[in-house]
Legacy VTK file of the C-alpha trace (Angstrom):
# vtk DataFile Version 3.0
C-alpha trace
ASCII
DATASET POLYDATA
POINTS 128 float
0.000 0.000 0.000
1.541 3.284 -1.127
1.288 6.470 0.842
0.647 9.869 -0.713
0.518 13.367 0.716
-2.864 14.969 1.096
-2.874 18.028 -1.179
-5.043 19.901 1.344
-3.304 19.396 4.699
-0.002 17.695 3.778
-0.511 14.576 5.977
0.306 11.150 4.546
-2.673 9.050 3.547
-3.137 5.772 1.708
-3.431 6.007 -2.054
-6.595 3.866 -1.728
-8.250 6.231 0.770
-11.537 7.820 -0.238
-10.908 10.819 1.977
-8.191 12.223 4.228
-8.885 11.207 7.844
-7.330 14.483 9.022
-9.069 17.155 6.914
-11.743 15.237 4.962
-10.325 16.080 1.507
-11.506 13.622 -1.149
-8.796 12.899 -3.711
-9.828 11.904 -7.211
-9.108 8.156 -7.283
-8.812 6.871 -10.822
-8.665 3.284 -9.511
-12.279 3.403 -8.345
-14.693 1.774 -10.775
-18.387 2.385 -10.505
-21.055 0.012 -11.680
-22.902 1.472 -14.630
-26.634 1.594 -13.961
-28.687 0.692 -17.013
-32.299 1.837 -16.645
-34.857 -0.804 -17.556
-32.406 -3.711 -17.731
-34.072 -5.656 -14.900
-37.456 -5.250 -16.538
-36.008 -6.429 -19.874
-34.567 -9.581 -18.338
-37.791 -10.211 -16.381
-39.769 -9.774 -19.587
-37.677 -12.405 -21.348
-37.963 -14.894 -18.455
-41.746 -14.421 -18.178
-42.057 -14.782 -21.950
-40.127 -18.059 -21.930
-42.221 -19.447 -19.077
-45.441 -18.304 -20.739
-44.499 -19.898 -24.054
-43.528 -23.192 -22.379
-46.716 -23.401 -20.332
-48.757 -22.269 -23.343
-47.245 -25.069 -25.411
-48.064 -27.564 -22.650
-51.662 -26.310 -22.552
-51.926 -26.658 -26.333
-50.516 -30.197 -26.400
-52.799 -31.201 -23.517
-55.819 -29.894 -25.396
-54.877 -31.854 -28.515
-53.692 -35.069 -26.838
-56.633 -35.822 -24.540
-60.093 -36.335 -26.025
-61.760 -35.828 -22.625
-60.176 -32.350 -22.337
-63.053 -29.865 -22.133
-63.151 -26.151 -22.774
-63.261 -25.548 -18.991
-60.074 -27.612 -18.633
-58.466 -25.598 -21.419
-59.362 -22.312 -19.760
-58.052 -23.532 -16.400
-54.882 -24.823 -18.066
-54.193 -21.516 -19.753
-54.502 -19.239 -16.714
-50.834 -19.538 -15.732
-49.453 -19.006 -19.268
-51.729 -15.994 -19.718
-50.419 -14.488 -16.472
-46.821 -15.049 -17.617
-47.603 -13.589 -21.048
-49.207 -10.459 -19.604
-46.264 -9.975 -17.232
-43.835 -10.418 -20.135
-45.649 -7.750 -22.116
-45.904 -5.338 -19.178
-42.241 -5.753 -18.209
-41.186 -5.426 -21.850
-43.065 -2.178 -22.339
-41.828 -0.762 -19.011
-38.283 -1.608 -20.082
-38.916 0.090 -23.419
-40.289 3.206 -21.728
-37.119 3.429 -19.633
-34.953 3.408 -22.743
-33.557 -0.132 -22.662
-33.062 -1.320 -26.234
-31.524 -4.767 -25.945
-32.741 -8.170 -27.066
-34.180 -9.301 -23.752
-36.960 -6.725 -23.960
-37.771 -7.583 -27.567
-37.719 -11.335 -27.016
-39.938 -10.978 -23.932
-42.545 -9.033 -25.901
-42.473 -11.499 -28.810
-42.684 -14.524 -26.496
-45.523 -12.883 -24.577
-47.513 -12.509 -27.797
-46.677 -16.085 -28.851
-47.788 -17.353 -25.443
-51.115 -15.532 -25.724
-51.630 -17.011 -29.205
-50.881 -20.515 -27.945
-53.429 -20.053 -25.158
-56.102 -18.833 -27.562
-55.458 -21.793 -29.891
-55.593 -24.209 -26.909
-58.959 -22.815 -25.814
-60.381 -22.913 -29.348
-59.171 -26.430 -30.079
-60.547 -27.904 -26.829
LINES 1 129
128 0 1 2 3 4 5 6 7 8 9 10 11 12 13 14 15 16 17 18 19 20 21 22 23 24 25 26 27 28 29 30 31 32 33 34 35 36 37 38 39 40 41 42 43 44 45 46 47 48 49 50 51 52 53 54 55 56 57 58 59 60 61 62 63 64 65 66 67 68 69 70 71 72 73 74 75 76 77 78 79 80 81 82 83 84 85 86 87 88 89 90 91 92 93 94 95 96 97 98 99 100 101 102 103 104 105 106 107 108 109 110 111 112 113 114 115 116 117 118 119 120 121 122 123 124 125 126 127
C-alpha cells in the first residue's frame, strides 16, 4: 500500500483512501470503478424470463388440449390461466423496459414470447 501526501493538509494518507482522515479532503481516485446503472435492464430480463415461461406453459396447454379427447373447454381455460399471467407480465415488463430506454434483445424477445404465449393459449382454448 503506497502512501501519498494529502494536497489539502499535507498529511500522509493511503493512495486507496476515499478521503483524508485528518481534513476530509476527497482525492480523485482513478482506480475506483463504478457500476454502470442501465435503466430498464431488470425489466427487460424479467420480460424475457416471463415470456419463456409463458411460451412453455402455453405449449403444454396446447398439447394437452390436442392429446386428450376428454379435455373440455373448462379444462383448457383452467390450463391456460398460468401461461396468460406469464404472457401479460412479459408484455408489461417489456413495455416498461422500453419506456425506460432499454433497447436490448431481452426486452424484444420478452414481448415477442408474450404474444406467442397468448396465441398458444387462444389456440388451446379454441381447439378444446
